[in-house]
Each structure stands twice: as C-alpha cells, then as structure tokens.
C-alpha angles and dihedrals in degrees: 000000000000127000124200110204120187131177116213112216135006109325093204092054092046092052092045089052091052091051091052090049090050092049092050092047095049093046093049093046094050092047093050091046091050092048090051093050092047091051091049093050093047089050090050092053091050092046090053089058094246094130140248094273093062091042091054089053088071104099140182126218122187121205123239090030092208135043128003129293142171086230096056113147134187126214118195112188146151111253113255125219126258112304091024096283133099122002125097092331093066093043092052091046091051093053093043096049100033090238122204107227122205134171115238121245094032092286126146131256112234111218111193120227125216087266092071111098121235120254120248107293093035098247103108136026122244120270123231089262090052091051092051095048121106117285091243088065093051097266131114098253101233142072121274114247119236116227124184122223134205089253115090113245094012123110134169131225110209134182136193111243142162126222123248117249088261088061093230111082125059122232134192112274094239123178091250093054093046091050088050088062099256112158114245117221128189108221134178111251102171138017113215118211135167095228143356126216107213113219118240101248101150137059113185098161094068097054091042092055092044094053092044088055090055095052099086092052090047091053091052090047093052092045093051091048091054093046090052092048090050093051092047091051093053 
C-alpha cells in the first residue's frame, strides 16, 4: 500500500502561523483568567467590609507586558507599601491568616474609637500623639487620661471635650469654650490592649486555585476562536 502525502502551501509559514495563533490564545487566556481572579478577590475584600480602597489595591500584572507569548504569566497581588513592606499586602495577609498582632517591648496597641476625629484628608483617624498636639495643629492641646478597666490588659485613654454647635463633632475643651457655658464631656478616645487577634475574613488561595484550573480550557477556547476566525477569513 502506498500513500502520497502532499502539503499545500509553505510549511514554514503554516507552522509560523500556528505558533502565532498559540501565542495569541495563551496570552488572551492568561489575561482573562487574571482579570477574573482580580475581580473575585476585589469582590471578596468588599464583601468582608474592608472597603473599596483596599479592594482597589488588588492589582494585576501581565508578563511580558507587551506582545504575545507562549510563556505569558499573570500576577494578581495586593499592592505593598513603600520599600516593599506594609501597605495593602500586609493588611490582606493579616485578614487571610488571622494574624495575632502585638506591640514590641510590652507596649500597648491603641485602637481608636469612633470619637477620634479623622486626619486632614479624611482617610485615617488621629493617633494619640495627634490628639495631644496643640490645638493650632488640629489636636486637642492636652494629655490623654489613662483609665483602668475591669478587664485584664485593657485600658482606656479618655479626654475632656465639648460638642460642636451641630452636636455631632467633638472640639477641644478650651478655657474660652468652658467659660462660654459649653458642657464638658469625658469620652473614650482609644482602647489600649496588649494584642489583637485579627479575624480570618479572606481566602485568596481558593479563588486562585479555581481560576488556575480553568486556564487550560480557556486556552483551548481562545485557540478555537482564532482558528475559526482564520478559516472564515480565507
């Protein structure tokens, strides 16, 4: 039995075309998989009540960042702070691992209450040092008072304040305001604790493994779509 096999066209061009199709399919599949994982993780952060700002710190990088390649890779990550430490990356890790947070040297952690005003810009609350700074710098101009509680290892930092005329915001209890008849209230500004056990609110491993499992099928889907488009164009 004799077989006569013939290839129509330039074999080198045909093979080169298949490689380009494969590169395009892999790159598109990796990008779509990375986008899907990023969206899932951002949704998880929002669902855990950790805010849109932290959710938006979840980013996607594609390597190489230009062109198409069979070695395309996606990296979905939480943005670290300056110098590669801190920032959203550490916050996410704490809520994913249920980290136990302690202050070094046996010192206390100061947890702000809702009474603590926001810093300029409205993104973070004042620290104890901010609260104790002079009133002309936005602080309250006096030391916070330490009050013990009936819970071991838990203390309160309180401060005398007056309420703004609106009744909502708190103001320093200055001599002028007290003489004007404003009522002075002692309110809790910070709760001091030795350590804090972060709750486990996030699970990034599960979605990452799920999207990685979908990648092979996505590559085949992209490849078939490009083959179909090529045949239709001929």
